[in-house]
C-alpha positions in Angstrom: -3.8 2.5 7.3 -0.4 2.8 9.4 1.3 -0.1 7.8 1.4 -1.5 4.5 0.8 -5.5 3.8 4.2 -6.1 3.3 5.5 -4.5 6.2 3.4 -6.4 8.2 4.1 -9.7 7.0 7.7 -8.8 7.6 7.2 -7.7 11.3 4.8 -10.1 12.5 5.4 -12.7 14.7 2.6 -15.5 14.0 3.4 -17.1 10.6 0.0 -17.7 10.3 -0.8 -13.9 10.0 2.1 -13.4 7.6 0.7 -16.0 5.5 -2.7 -14.9 5.0 -3.8 -13.2 1.9 -3.7 -9.4 1.3 -7.4 -8.9 1.2 -7.7 -10.7 5.0 -4.8 -8.8 6.2 -5.9 -5.4 4.8 -9.3 -6.1 6.6 -7.4 -6.9 10.0 -5.4 -3.8 9.7 -9.1 -1.4 8.9 -9.8 -3.1 12.3 -6.6 -2.3 13.9 -6.9 1.5 12.5 -10.5 1.9 13.9 -9.6 0.4 17.1 -6.6 3.1 17.3 -9.5 6.0 16.6 -11.7 4.5 19.1 -9.1 3.8 22.0 -7.3 7.2 21.4 -10.7 9.3 20.4 -8.5 10.6 17.9 -9.5 11.0 13.9 -6.7 12.8 12.9 -3.4 10.5 13.6 -3.7 9.5 9.9 -2.1 13.5 9.0 0.6 13.3 11.8 4.2 14.2 10.2 5.6 13.2 13.7 8.3 10.3 12.7 8.0 9.0 16.4 4.1 8.9 16.4 4.0 7.3 13.0 6.7 4.6 14.4 4.3 3.9 17.5 1.0 3.7 15.3 2.9 0.9 13.0 3.7 -1.0 16.3 -0.3 -0.4 17.6 -1.0 -1.8 14.1 1.3 -4.5 13.9 0.2 -5.4 17.5 -3.6 -5.1 16.8 -3.0 -7.0 14.1 -2.0 -10.1 16.0 -4.0 -9.5 18.8 -7.3 -9.1 16.8 -6.5 -12.3 14.7 -5.7 -14.3 17.4 -9.1 -13.5 19.4 -10.9 -14.4 16.1 -9.7 -18.4 16.2 -12.2 -20.4 17.4 -10.4 -22.3 19.9 -9.5 -18.7 21.4 -13.1 -17.8 21.4 -14.3 -21.0 22.8 -11.4 -20.9 26.0 -12.8 -17.3 26.3 -16.3 -18.1 26.9 -15.6 -21.1 28.8 -15.8 -21.3 32.6 -12.3 -21.8 33.2 -10.5 -19.9 35.6 -7.1 -19.8 34.1 -6.1 -20.3 30.1 -2.9 -21.7 28.6 -1.2 -19.9 26.3 2.2 -21.4 25.4 4.2 -21.2 28.0 2.2 -18.6 29.4 -0.7 -19.2 31.8 -2.9 -16.2 33.2 -6.0 -15.9 35.3 -8.8 -14.3 33.4 -10.7 -13.1 36.6 -7.6 -11.0 37.8 -6.8 -8.2 35.3 -4.6 -5.4 36.1 -6.1 -2.3 36.9 -6.4 -0.1 33.7 -5.2 -3.3 31.6 -6.8 -2.7 28.0 -5.4 -5.1 25.7 -3.1 -7.4 28.2 0.1 -6.2 26.3 1.6 -3.1 28.3 3.8 -2.1 25.3 0.4 -1.5 22.8 -1.7 -0.4 26.5 1.0 2.1 26.7 1.3 3.6 22.6 -2.4 3.8 23.2 -2.7 5.9 26.2 0.0 8.0 25.1 -1.8 8.9 22.2 -5.0 9.0 23.9 -7.0 13.0 23.1 -6.1 15.2 26.0 -8.2 18.4 26.1 -6.3 21.4 27.4 -8.5 22.8 30.2 -8.5 26.6 31.5 -9.6 29.6 30.8 -10.0 30.6 27.3 -11.7 34.4 28.1 -10.5 36.4 31.1 -12.6 38.8 32.8 -11.6 42.3 34.1 -13.3 44.7 36.2 -13.8 47.8 33.9 -11.4 50.0 36.5 -8.2 48.5 35.4 
């Protein structure tokens, strides 16, 4: 995991998430780690020593834990399957039917981190062929 339970509690913007027991938080962090691996198509991120990437992974884990926790709430699930076109979250309202192109989670920071860590294969010729006369 990219983040400890204590770090997550200290950084969380939701008191409800910070107040969860250790096992529940660990479960959410495992789900977040799996999401990161699937979204980036990279299983090697846990072994990185690059401090910038490690910091991005911590932020992504925190944001994903909060995101997954939010969508696990019964009221949120109920709203998401309702036939209402708009949803209100606090003072923020959004239209469910008009997601922005390329949006994955709706959180620009999290989407940017996941996209930056995504596996990008290097294309190009590995072998070259020469004429025997050269």
